[in-house]
PQR file with spaces between the fields and no chain letter, atoms N, CA, C, O and H, PARSE charges and radii, in Angstrom:
ATOM       1  N    UNK     1     -89.695  -70.057  139.713 -0.4000 1.5000
ATOM       2  CA   UNK     1     -88.482  -70.801  139.495 -0.0000 2.0000
ATOM       3  C    UNK     1     -88.374  -71.937  140.510  0.5500 1.7000
ATOM       4  O    UNK     1     -87.961  -73.045  140.167 -0.5500 1.4000
ATOM       5  N    UNK     2     -88.742  -71.663  141.746 -0.4000 1.5000
ATOM       6  CA   UNK     2     -88.642  -72.688  142.772 -0.0000 2.0000
ATOM       7  C    UNK     2     -89.557  -73.870  142.484  0.5500 1.7000
ATOM       8  O    UNK     2     -89.192  -75.018  142.737 -0.5500 1.4000
ATOM       9  H    UNK     2     -89.077  -70.763  142.025  0.4000 1.0000
ATOM      10  N    UNK     3     -90.754  -73.590  141.951 -0.4000 1.5000
ATOM      11  CA   UNK     3     -91.679  -74.683  141.652 -0.0000 2.0000
ATOM      12  C    UNK     3     -91.164  -75.573  140.535  0.5500 1.7000
ATOM      13  O    UNK     3     -91.303  -76.795  140.600 -0.5500 1.4000
ATOM      14  H    UNK     3     -91.051  -72.657  141.745  0.4000 1.0000
ATOM      15  N    UNK     4     -90.577  -74.982  139.523 -0.4000 1.5000
ATOM      16  CA   UNK     4     -90.120  -75.765  138.365 -0.0000 2.0000
ATOM      17  C    UNK     4     -88.718  -76.332  138.553  0.5500 1.7000
ATOM      18  O    UNK     4     -88.272  -77.149  137.747 -0.5500 1.4000
ATOM      19  H    UNK     4     -90.463  -73.990  139.470  0.4000 1.0000
ATOM      20  N    UNK     5     -88.020  -75.912  139.603 -0.4000 1.5000
ATOM      21  CA   UNK     5     -86.641  -76.331  139.861 -0.0000 2.0000
ATOM      22  C    UNK     5     -85.779  -76.121  138.613  0.5500 1.7000
ATOM      23  O    UNK     5     -85.016  -76.997  138.206 -0.5500 1.4000
ATOM      24  H    UNK     5     -88.382  -75.249  140.257  0.4000 1.0000
ATOM      25  N    UNK     6     -85.923  -74.946  138.028 -0.4000 1.5000
ATOM      26  CA   UNK     6     -85.222  -74.600  136.801 -0.0000 2.0000
ATOM      27  C    UNK     6     -83.814  -74.112  137.058  0.5500 1.7000
ATOM      28  O    UNK     6     -83.221  -74.379  138.104 -0.5500 1.4000
ATOM      29  H    UNK     6     -86.543  -74.235  138.358  0.4000 1.0000
ATOM      30  N    UNK     7     -83.298  -73.401  136.091 -0.4000 1.5000
ATOM      31  CA   UNK     7     -81.950  -72.865  136.227 -0.0000 2.0000
ATOM      32  C    UNK     7     -81.921  -71.415  135.760  0.5500 1.7000
ATOM      33  O    UNK     7     -82.709  -70.999  134.910 -0.5500 1.4000
ATOM      34  H    UNK     7     -83.779  -73.184  135.242  0.4000 1.0000
ATOM      35  N    UNK     8     -81.004  -70.667  136.331 -0.4000 1.5000
ATOM      36  CA   UNK     8     -80.788  -69.271  135.983 -0.0000 2.0000
ATOM      37  C    UNK     8     -79.389  -69.191  135.384  0.5500 1.7000
ATOM      38  O    UNK     8     -78.428  -69.690  135.969 -0.5500 1.4000
ATOM      39  H    UNK     8     -80.364  -71.005  137.022  0.4000 1.0000
ATOM      40  N    UNK     9     -79.280  -68.566  134.222 -0.4000 1.5000
ATOM      41  CA   UNK     9     -77.983  -68.414  133.582 -0.0000 2.0000
ATOM      42  C    UNK     9     -77.711  -66.930  133.417  0.5500 1.7000
ATOM      43  O    UNK     9     -78.440  -66.233  132.712 -0.5500 1.4000
ATOM      44  H    UNK     9     -80.061  -68.161  133.747  0.4000 1.0000
ATOM      45  N    UNK    10     -76.664  -66.448  134.067 -0.4000 1.5000
ATOM      46  CA   UNK    10     -76.260  -65.045  133.965 -0.0000 2.0000
ATOM      47  C    UNK    10     -75.161  -64.913  132.919  0.5500 1.7000
ATOM      48  O    UNK    10     -74.315  -65.796  132.781 -0.5500 1.4000
ATOM      49  H    UNK    10     -76.071  -67.015  134.640  0.4000 1.0000
ATOM      50  N    UNK    11     -75.180  -63.821  132.195 -0.4000 1.5000
ATOM      51  CA   UNK    11     -74.166  -63.551  131.181 -0.0000 2.0000
ATOM      52  C    UNK    11     -73.041  -62.729  131.785  0.5500 1.7000
ATOM      53  O    UNK    11     -73.251  -61.614  132.264 -0.5500 1.4000
ATOM      54  H    UNK    11     -75.868  -63.103  132.308  0.4000 1.0000
ATOM      55  N    UNK    12     -71.840  -63.300  131.752 -0.4000 1.5000
ATOM      56  CA   UNK    12     -70.658  -62.592  132.192 -0.0000 2.0000
ATOM      57  C    UNK    12     -69.814  -62.312  130.954  0.5500 1.7000
ATOM      58  O    UNK    12     -70.358  -62.224  129.853 -0.5500 1.4000
ATOM      59  H    UNK    12     -71.669  -64.205  131.363  0.4000 1.0000
ATOM      60  N    UNK    13     -68.514  -62.171  131.105 -0.4000 1.5000
ATOM      61  CA   UNK    13     -67.647  -61.899  129.969 -0.0000 2.0000
ATOM      62  C    UNK    13     -66.216  -62.249  130.327  0.5500 1.7000
ATOM      63  O    UNK    13     -65.809  -62.120  131.482 -0.5500 1.4000
ATOM      64  H    UNK    13     -68.072  -62.243  131.999  0.4000 1.0000
ATOM      65  N    UNK    14     -65.454  -62.690  129.341 -0.4000 1.5000
ATOM      66  CA   UNK    14     -64.036  -62.926  129.593 -0.0000 2.0000
ATOM      67  C    UNK    14     -63.308  -61.599  129.807  0.5500 1.7000
ATOM      68  O    UNK    14     -62.156  -61.578  130.239 -0.5500 1.4000
ATOM      69  H    UNK    14     -65.785  -62.795  128.403  0.4000 1.0000
ATOM      70  N    UNK    15     -63.986  -60.502  129.502 -0.4000 1.5000
ATOM      71  CA   UNK    15     -63.405  -59.186  129.737 -0.0000 2.0000
ATOM      72  C    UNK    15     -63.035  -58.948  131.186  0.5500 1.7000
ATOM      73  O    UNK    15     -62.135  -58.162  131.481 -0.5500 1.4000
ATOM      74  H    UNK    15     -64.922  -60.519  129.150  0.4000 1.0000
ATOM      75  N    UNK    16     -63.721  -59.618  132.084 -0.4000 1.5000
ATOM      76  CA   UNK    16     -63.375  -59.439  133.505 -0.0000 2.0000
ATOM      77  C    UNK    16     -62.051  -60.105  133.851  0.5500 1.7000
ATOM      78  O    UNK    16     -61.401  -59.728  134.826 -0.5500 1.4000
ATOM      79  H    UNK    16     -64.452  -60.256  131.845  0.4000 1.0000
ATOM      80  N    UNK    17     -61.655  -61.078  133.070 -0.4000 1.5000
ATOM      81  CA   UNK    17     -60.370  -61.752  133.298 -0.0000 2.0000
ATOM      82  C    UNK    17     -59.210  -61.013  132.633  0.5500 1.7000
ATOM      83  O    UNK    17     -58.073  -61.077  133.102 -0.5500 1.4000
ATOM      84  H    UNK    17     -62.183  -61.384  132.277  0.4000 1.0000
ATOM      85  N    UNK    18     -59.504  -60.317  131.545 -0.4000 1.5000
ATOM      86  CA   UNK    18     -58.482  -59.605  130.773 -0.0000 2.0000
ATOM      87  C    UNK    18     -58.968  -58.190  130.463  0.5500 1.7000
ATOM      88  O    UNK    18     -59.291  -57.876  129.317 -0.5500 1.4000
ATOM      89  H    UNK    18     -60.427  -60.265  131.165  0.4000 1.0000
ATOM      90  N    UNK    19     -59.019  -57.337  131.490 -0.4000 1.5000
ATOM      91  CA   UNK    19     -59.559  -55.996  131.272 -0.0000 2.0000
ATOM      92  C    UNK    19     -58.738  -55.201  130.261  0.5500 1.7000
ATOM      93  O    UNK    19     -57.511  -55.292  130.230 -0.5500 1.4000
ATOM      94  H    UNK    19     -58.757  -57.592  132.421  0.4000 1.0000
ATOM      95  N    UNK    20     -59.422  -54.434  129.451 -0.4000 1.5000
ATOM      96  CA   UNK    20     -58.786  -53.589  128.445 -0.0000 2.0000
ATOM      97  C    UNK    20     -59.033  -52.119  128.796  0.5500 1.7000
ATOM      98  O    UNK    20     -59.933  -51.809  129.578 -0.5500 1.4000
ATOM      99  H    UNK    20     -60.419  -54.360  129.477  0.4000 1.0000
ATOM     100  N    UNK    21     -58.249  -51.232  128.229 -0.4000 1.5000
ATOM     101  CA   UNK    21     -58.452  -49.807  128.500 -0.0000 2.0000
ATOM     102  C    UNK    21     -59.836  -49.333  128.058  0.5500 1.7000
ATOM     103  O    UNK    21     -60.394  -49.839  127.084 -0.5500 1.4000
ATOM     104  H    UNK    21     -57.518  -51.484  127.594  0.4000 1.0000
ATOM     105  N    UNK    22     -60.369  -48.379  128.767 -0.4000 1.5000
ATOM     106  CA   UNK    22     -61.614  -47.677  128.426 -0.0000 2.0000
ATOM     107  C    UNK    22     -62.887  -48.511  128.585  0.5500 1.7000
ATOM     108  O    UNK    22     -63.940  -48.104  128.096 -0.5500 1.4000
ATOM     109  H    UNK    22     -59.916  -47.968  129.558  0.4000 1.0000
ATOM     110  N    UNK    23     -62.821  -49.650  129.247 -0.4000 1.5000
ATOM     111  CA   UNK    23     -64.041  -50.424  129.493 -0.0000 2.0000
ATOM     112  C    UNK    23     -64.168  -50.790  130.970  0.5500 1.7000
ATOM     113  O    UNK    23     -64.730  -51.831  131.312 -0.5500 1.4000
ATOM     114  H    UNK    23     -61.965  -49.980  129.644  0.4000 1.0000
ATOM     115  N    UNK    24     -63.652  -49.941  131.830 -0.4000 1.5000
ATOM     116  CA   UNK    24     -63.619  -50.259  133.262 -0.0000 2.0000
ATOM     117  C    UNK    24     -65.014  -50.478  133.845  0.5500 1.7000
ATOM     118  O    UNK    24     -65.190  -51.364  134.682 -0.5500 1.4000
ATOM     119  H    UNK    24     -63.196  -49.096  131.552  0.4000 1.0000
ATOM     120  N    UNK    25     -65.997  -49.705  133.429 -0.4000 1.5000
ATOM     121  CA   UNK    25     -67.346  -49.873  133.971 -0.0000 2.0000
ATOM     122  C    UNK    25     -67.956  -51.199  133.515  0.5500 1.7000
ATOM     123  O    UNK    25     -68.627  -51.875  134.294 -0.5500 1.4000
ATOM     124  H    UNK    25     -65.854  -48.986  132.749  0.4000 1.0000
ATOM     125  N    UNK    26     -67.725  -51.567  132.264 -0.4000 1.5000
ATOM     126  CA   UNK    26     -68.206  -52.850  131.737 -0.0000 2.0000
ATOM     127  C    UNK    26     -67.571  -54.008  132.497  0.5500 1.7000
ATOM     128  O    UNK    26     -68.258  -54.941  132.911 -0.5500 1.4000
ATOM     129  H    UNK    26     -67.180  -51.018  131.631  0.4000 1.0000
ATOM     130  N    UNK    27     -66.255  -53.939  132.676 -0.4000 1.5000
ATOM     131  CA   UNK    27     -65.531  -55.006  133.384 -0.0000 2.0000
ATOM     132  C    UNK    27     -66.009  -55.119  134.826  0.5500 1.7000
ATOM     133  O    UNK    27     -66.191  -56.227  135.332 -0.5500 1.4000
ATOM     134  H    UNK    27     -65.697  -53.180  132.340  0.4000 1.0000
ATOM     135  N    UNK    28     -66.213  -53.993  135.488 -0.4000 1.5000
ATOM     136  CA   UNK    28     -66.692  -54.008  136.871 -0.0000 2.0000
ATOM     137  C    UNK    28     -68.082  -54.634  136.964  0.5500 1.7000
ATOM     138  O    UNK    28     -68.356  -55.404  137.885 -0.5500 1.4000
ATOM     139  H    UNK    28     -66.065  -53.094  135.077  0.4000 1.0000
ATOM     140  N    UNK    29     -68.950  -54.309  136.023 -0.4000 1.5000
ATOM     141  CA   UNK    29     -70.307  -54.864  136.025 -0.0000 2.0000
ATOM     142  C    UNK    29     -70.281  -56.372  135.809  0.5500 1.7000
ATOM     143  O    UNK    29     -70.989  -57.107  136.498 -0.5500 1.4000
ATOM     144  H    UNK    29     -68.727  -53.683  135.275  0.4000 1.0000
ATOM     145  N    UNK    30     -69.476  -56.840  134.864 -0.4000 1.5000
ATOM     146  CA   UNK    30     -69.417  -58.276  134.581 -0.0000 2.0000
ATOM     147  C    UNK    30     -68.776  -59.037  135.731  0.5500 1.7000
ATOM     148  O    UNK    30     -69.188  -60.158  136.029 -0.5500 1.4000
ATOM     149  H    UNK    30     -68.901  -56.243  134.304  0.4000 1.0000
ATOM     150  N    UNK    31     -67.783  -58.456  136.380 -0.4000 1.5000
ATOM     151  CA   UNK    31     -67.174  -59.096  137.540 -0.0000 2.0000
ATOM     152  C    UNK    31     -68.192  -59.216  138.671  0.5500 1.7000
ATOM     153  O    UNK    31     -68.239  -60.232  139.364 -0.5500 1.4000
ATOM     154  H    UNK    31     -67.448  -57.546  136.138  0.4000 1.0000
ATOM     155  N    UNK    32     -69.006  -58.178  138.856 -0.4000 1.5000
ATOM     156  CA   UNK    32     -70.039  -58.221  139.896 -0.0000 2.0000
ATOM     157  C    UNK    32     -71.078  -59.289  139.588  0.5500 1.7000
ATOM     158  O    UNK    32     -71.517  -60.004  140.489 -0.5500 1.4000
ATOM     159  H    UNK    32     -68.969  -57.352  138.293  0.4000 1.0000
ATOM     160  N    UNK    33     -71.474  -59.405  138.329 -0.4000 1.5000
ATOM     161  CA   UNK    33     -72.455  -60.430  137.939 -0.0000 2.0000
ATOM     162  C    UNK    33     -71.934  -61.813  138.277  0.5500 1.7000
ATOM     163  O    UNK    33     -72.644  -62.621  138.876 -0.5500 1.4000
ATOM     164  H    UNK    33     -71.117  -58.825  137.597  0.4000 1.0000
ATOM     165  N    UNK    34     -70.705  -62.085  137.899 -0.4000 1.5000
ATOM     166  CA   UNK    34     -70.175  -63.433  138.097 -0.0000 2.0000
ATOM     167  C    UNK    34     -69.795  -63.703  139.547  0.5500 1.7000
ATOM     168  O    UNK    34     -70.163  -64.735  140.109 -0.5500 1.4000
ATOM     169  H    UNK    34     -70.128  -61.429  137.413  0.4000 1.0000
ATOM     170  N    UNK    35     -69.066  -62.786  140.144 -0.4000 1.5000
ATOM     171  CA   UNK    35     -68.515  -63.067  141.462 -0.0000 2.0000
ATOM     172  C    UNK    35     -69.489  -62.852  142.608  0.5500 1.7000
ATOM     173  O    UNK    35     -69.340  -63.479  143.657 -0.5500 1.4000
ATOM     174  H    UNK    35     -68.767  -61.947  139.688  0.4000 1.0000
ATOM     175  N    UNK    36     -70.456  -62.007  142.446 -0.4000 1.5000
ATOM     176  CA   UNK    36     -71.348  -61.720  143.562 -0.0000 2.0000
ATOM     177  C    UNK    36     -72.786  -62.136  143.307  0.5500 1.7000
ATOM     178  O    UNK    36     -73.361  -62.892  144.090 -0.5500 1.4000
ATOM     179  H    UNK    36     -70.577  -61.498  141.594  0.4000 1.0000
ATOM     180  N    UNK    37     -73.367  -61.654  142.232 -0.4000 1.5000
ATOM     181  CA   UNK    37     -74.763  -61.983  141.961 -0.0000 2.0000
ATOM     182  C    UNK    37     -74.955  -63.489  141.764  0.5500 1.7000
ATOM     183  O    UNK    37     -75.806  -64.098  142.413 -0.5500 1.4000
ATOM     184  H    UNK    37     -72.900  -61.039  141.597  0.4000 1.0000
ATOM     185  N    UNK    38     -74.178  -64.075  140.887 -0.4000 1.5000
ATOM     186  CA   UNK    38     -74.348  -65.501  140.582 -0.0000 2.0000
ATOM     187  C    UNK    38     -74.077  -66.368  141.801  0.5500 1.7000
ATOM     188  O    UNK    38     -74.863  -67.263  142.112 -0.5500 1.4000
ATOM     189  H    UNK    38     -73.487  -63.580  140.360  0.4000 1.0000
ATOM     190  N    UNK    39     -72.991  -66.116  142.481 -0.4000 1.5000
ATOM     191  CA   UNK    39     -72.644  -66.943  143.645 -0.0000 2.0000
ATOM     192  C    UNK    39     -73.643  -66.757  144.788  0.5500 1.7000
ATOM     193  O    UNK    39     -74.006  -67.726  145.454 -0.5500 1.4000
ATOM     194  H    UNK    39     -72.352  -65.389  142.228  0.4000 1.0000
ATOM     195  N    UNK    40     -74.084  -65.534  145.016 -0.4000 1.5000
ATOM     196  CA   UNK    40     -75.055  -65.288  146.084 -0.0000 2.0000
ATOM     197  C    UNK    40     -76.380  -65.973  145.804  0.5500 1.7000
ATOM     198  O    UNK    40     -76.941  -66.637  146.676 -0.5500 1.4000
ATOM     199  H    UNK    40     -73.789  -64.747  144.474  0.4000 1.0000
ATOM     200  N    UNK    41     -76.885  -65.810  144.571 -0.4000 1.5000
ATOM     201  CA   UNK    41     -78.162  -66.451  144.215 -0.0000 2.0000
ATOM     202  C    UNK    41     -78.037  -67.972  144.245  0.5500 1.7000
ATOM     203  O    UNK    41     -78.973  -68.662  144.648 -0.5500 1.4000
ATOM     204  H    UNK    41     -76.429  -65.270  143.863  0.4000 1.0000
ATOM     205  N    UNK    42     -76.889  -68.495  143.822 -0.4000 1.5000
ATOM     206  CA   UNK    42     -76.686  -69.942  143.864 -0.0000 2.0000
ATOM     207  C    UNK    42     -76.765  -70.452  145.296  0.5500 1.7000
ATOM     208  O    UNK    42     -77.384  -71.485  145.553 -0.5500 1.4000
ATOM     209  H    UNK    42     -76.129  -67.934  143.495  0.4000 1.0000
ATOM     210  N    UNK    43     -76.147  -69.743  146.226 -0.4000 1.5000
ATOM     211  CA   UNK    43     -76.207  -70.140  147.631 -0.0000 2.0000
ATOM     212  C    UNK    43     -77.623  -70.026  148.187  0.5500 1.7000
ATOM     213  O    UNK    43     -78.061  -70.878  148.960 -0.5500 1.4000
ATOM     214  H    UNK    43     -75.644  -68.905  146.018  0.4000 1.0000
ATOM     215  N    UNK    44     -78.328  -68.987  147.800 -0.4000 1.5000
ATOM     216  CA   UNK    44     -79.691  -68.775  148.297 -0.0000 2.0000
ATOM     217  C    UNK    44     -80.674  -69.816  147.764  0.5500 1.7000
ATOM     218  O    UNK    44     -81.577  -70.237  148.487 -0.5500 1.4000
ATOM     219  H    UNK    44     -77.972  -68.295  147.172  0.4000 1.0000
ATOM     220  N    UNK    45     -80.510  -70.233  146.509 -0.4000 1.5000
ATOM     221  CA   UNK    45     -81.496  -71.090  145.860 -0.0000 2.0000
ATOM     222  C    UNK    45     -81.113  -72.561  145.771  0.5500 1.7000
ATOM     223  O    UNK    45     -81.913  -73.374  145.308 -0.5500 1.4000
ATOM     224  H    UNK    45     -79.776  -69.891  145.921  0.4000 1.0000
ATOM     225  N    UNK    46     -79.923  -72.917  146.197 -0.4000 1.5000
ATOM     226  CA   UNK    46     -79.476  -74.307  146.093 -0.0000 2.0000
ATOM     227  C    UNK    46     -80.408  -75.257  146.836  0.5500 1.7000
ATOM     228  O    UNK    46     -80.707  -76.343  146.339 -0.5500 1.4000
ATOM     229  H    UNK    46     -79.273  -72.256  146.573  0.4000 1.0000
ATOM     230  N    UNK    47     -80.861  -74.869  147.997 -0.4000 1.5000
ATOM     231  CA   UNK    47     -81.754  -75.715  148.785 -0.0000 2.0000
ATOM     232  C    UNK    47     -83.125  -75.902  148.156  0.5500 1.7000
ATOM     233  O    UNK    47     -83.861  -76.818  148.523 -0.5500 1.4000
ATOM     234  H    UNK    47     -80.618  -73.987  148.401  0.4000 1.0000
ATOM     235  N    UNK    48     -83.470  -75.038  147.209 -0.4000 1.5000
ATOM     236  CA   UNK    48     -84.758  -75.109  146.521 -0.0000 2.0000
ATOM     237  C    UNK    48     -84.664  -75.900  145.221  0.5500 1.7000
ATOM     238  O    UNK    48     -85.667  -76.079  144.529 -0.5500 1.4000
ATOM     239  H    UNK    48     -82.872  -74.294  146.910  0.4000 1.0000
ATOM     240  N    UNK    49     -83.454  -76.378  144.882 -0.4000 1.5000
ATOM     241  CA   UNK    49     -83.278  -77.140  143.655 -0.0000 2.0000
ATOM     242  C    UNK    49     -83.102  -76.290  142.413  0.5500 1.7000
ATOM     243  O    UNK    49     -83.249  -76.786  141.296 -0.5500 1.4000
ATOM     244  H    UNK    49     -82.639  -76.232  145.444  0.4000 1.0000
ATOM     245  N    UNK    50     -82.790  -75.017  142.593 -0.4000 1.5000
ATOM     246  CA   UNK    50     -82.582  -74.119  141.455 -0.0000 2.0000
ATOM     247  C    UNK    50     -81.079  -73.972  141.233  0.5500 1.7000
ATOM     248  O    UNK    50     -80.333  -73.663  142.162 -0.5500 1.4000
ATOM     249  H    UNK    50     -82.670  -74.614  143.500  0.4000 1.0000
ATOM     250  N    UNK    51     -80.646  -74.195  140.001 -0.4000 1.5000
ATOM     251  CA   UNK    51     -79.231  -74.062  139.654 -0.0000 2.0000
ATOM     252  C    UNK    51     -78.993  -72.669  139.097  0.5500 1.7000
ATOM     253  O    UNK    51     -79.778  -72.180  138.285 -0.5500 1.4000
ATOM     254  H    UNK    51     -81.252  -74.446  139.246  0.4000 1.0000
ATOM     255  N    UNK    52     -77.905  -72.025  139.534 -0.4000 1.5000
ATOM     256  CA   UNK    52     -77.549  -70.690  139.050 -0.0000 2.0000
ATOM     257  C    UNK    52     -76.112  -70.738  138.552  0.5500 1.7000
ATOM     258  O    UNK    52     -75.199  -71.095  139.296 -0.5500 1.4000
ATOM     259  H    UNK    52     -77.267  -72.423  140.194  0.4000 1.0000
ATOM     260  N    UNK    53     -75.919  -70.375  137.285 -0.4000 1.5000
ATOM     261  CA   UNK    53     -74.599  -70.381  136.683 -0.0000 2.0000
ATOM     262  C    UNK    53     -74.372  -69.085  135.916  0.5500 1.7000
ATOM     263  O    UNK    53     -75.318  -68.362  135.603 -0.5500 1.4000
ATOM     264  H    UNK    53     -76.661  -70.084  136.681  0.4000 1.0000
ATOM     265  N    UNK    54     -73.114  -68.802  135.620 -0.4000 1.5000
ATOM     266  CA   UNK    54     -72.751  -67.688  134.752 -0.0000 2.0000
ATOM     267  C    UNK    54     -71.906  -68.241  133.610  0.5500 1.7000
ATOM     268  O    UNK    54     -71.053  -69.105  133.813 -0.5500 1.4000
ATOM     269  H    UNK    54     -72.346  -69.389  135.874  0.4000 1.0000
ATOM     270  N    UNK    55     -72.154  -67.736  132.422 -0.4000 1.5000
ATOM     271  CA   UNK    55     -71.295  -68.106  131.299 -0.0000 2.0000
ATOM     272  C    UNK    55     -70.571  -66.847  130.844  0.5500 1.7000
ATOM     273  O    UNK    55     -71.091  -65.736  130.952 -0.5500 1.4000
ATOM     274  H    UNK    55     -72.847  -67.035  132.257  0.4000 1.0000
ATOM     275  N    UNK    56     -69.362  -67.045  130.336 -0.4000 1.5000
ATOM     276  CA   UNK    56     -68.523  -65.909  129.943 -0.0000 2.0000
ATOM     277  C    UNK    56     -68.000  -66.134  128.522  0.5500 1.7000
ATOM     278  O    UNK    56     -66.866  -66.572  128.331 -0.5500 1.4000
ATOM     279  H    UNK    56     -68.940  -67.947  130.249  0.4000 1.0000
ATOM     280  N    UNK    57     -68.845  -65.827  127.526 -0.4000 1.5000
ATOM     281  CA   UNK    57     -68.373  -66.009  126.150 -0.0000 2.0000
ATOM     282  C    UNK    57     -67.273  -65.018  125.812  0.5500 1.7000
ATOM     283  O    UNK    57     -67.213  -63.922  126.368 -0.5500 1.4000
ATOM     284  H    UNK    57     -69.767  -65.471  127.681  0.4000 1.0000
ATOM     285  N    UNK    58     -66.423  -65.413  124.911 -0.4000 1.5000
ATOM     286  CA   UNK    58     -65.340  -64.546  124.483 -0.0000 2.0000
ATOM     287  C    UNK    58     -65.279  -64.471  122.973  0.5500 1.7000
ATOM     288  O    UNK    58     -66.154  -64.991  122.281 -0.5500 1.4000
ATOM     289  H    UNK    58     -66.473  -66.304  124.459  0.4000 1.0000
ATOM     290  N    UNK    59     -64.260  -63.833  122.472 -0.4000 1.5000
ATOM     291  CA   UNK    59     -64.093  -63.693  121.029 -0.0000 2.0000
ATOM     292  C    UNK    59     -63.746  -65.046  120.415  0.5500 1.7000
ATOM     293  O    UNK    59     -63.062  -65.868  121.023 -0.5500 1.4000
ATOM     294  H    UNK    59     -63.550  -63.411  123.035  0.4000 1.0000
ATOM     295  N    UNK    60     -64.227  -65.250  119.214 -0.4000 1.5000
ATOM     296  CA   UNK    60     -63.963  -66.488  118.492 -0.0000 2.0000
ATOM     297  C    UNK    60     -63.311  -66.130  117.160  0.5500 1.7000
ATOM     298  O    UNK    60     -63.848  -65.337  116.388 -0.5500 1.4000
ATOM     299  H    UNK    60     -64.783  -64.582  118.719  0.4000 1.0000
ATOM     300  N    UNK    61     -62.145  -66.725  116.900 -0.4000 1.5000
ATOM     301  CA   UNK    61     -61.475  -66.487  115.631 -0.0000 2.0000
ATOM     302  C    UNK    61     -62.147  -67.299  114.535  0.5500 1.7000
ATOM     303  O    UNK    61     -62.466  -68.474  114.719 -0.5500 1.4000
ATOM     304  H    UNK    61     -61.708  -67.370  117.528  0.4000 1.0000
ATOM     305  N    UNK    62     -62.353  -66.666  113.410 -0.4000 1.5000
ATOM     306  CA   UNK    62     -62.908  -67.341  112.246 -0.0000 2.0000
ATOM     307  C    UNK    62     -62.027  -67.059  111.044  0.5500 1.7000
ATOM     308  O    UNK    62     -61.148  -66.199  111.092 -0.5500 1.4000
ATOM     309  H    UNK    62     -62.094  -65.712  113.260  0.4000 1.0000
ATOM     310  N    UNK    63     -62.267  -67.783  109.977 -0.4000 1.5000
ATOM     311  CA   UNK    63     -61.482  -67.579  108.761 -0.0000 2.0000
ATOM     312  C    UNK    63     -61.979  -66.397  107.939  0.5500 1.7000
ATOM     313  O    UNK    63     -61.353  -66.035  106.942 -0.5500 1.4000
ATOM     314  H    UNK    63     -62.982  -68.481  109.939  0.4000 1.0000
ATOM     315  N    UNK    64     -63.076  -65.799  108.334 -0.4000 1.5000
ATOM     316  CA   UNK    64     -63.648  -64.681  107.568 -0.0000 2.0000
ATOM     317  C    UNK    64     -63.075  -63.370  108.029  0.5500 1.7000
ATOM     318  O    UNK    64     -63.437  -62.318  107.501 -0.5500 1.4000
ATOM     319  H    UNK    64     -63.584  -66.093  109.143  0.4000 1.0000
């Protein structure tokens, strides 16, 4: 990754912002991915030209 100066994209979830009953372990894992793993790796790799981001897709309403 350092040689190619690529990017790392971690998958988070909007569930960490709006926790629901019975998914506490899922919410905790996604919060850790976004708040700790992504930010820590971004700080570690920024000097090497590697970008680290997290995306948090959520539900999408459709007409179907």
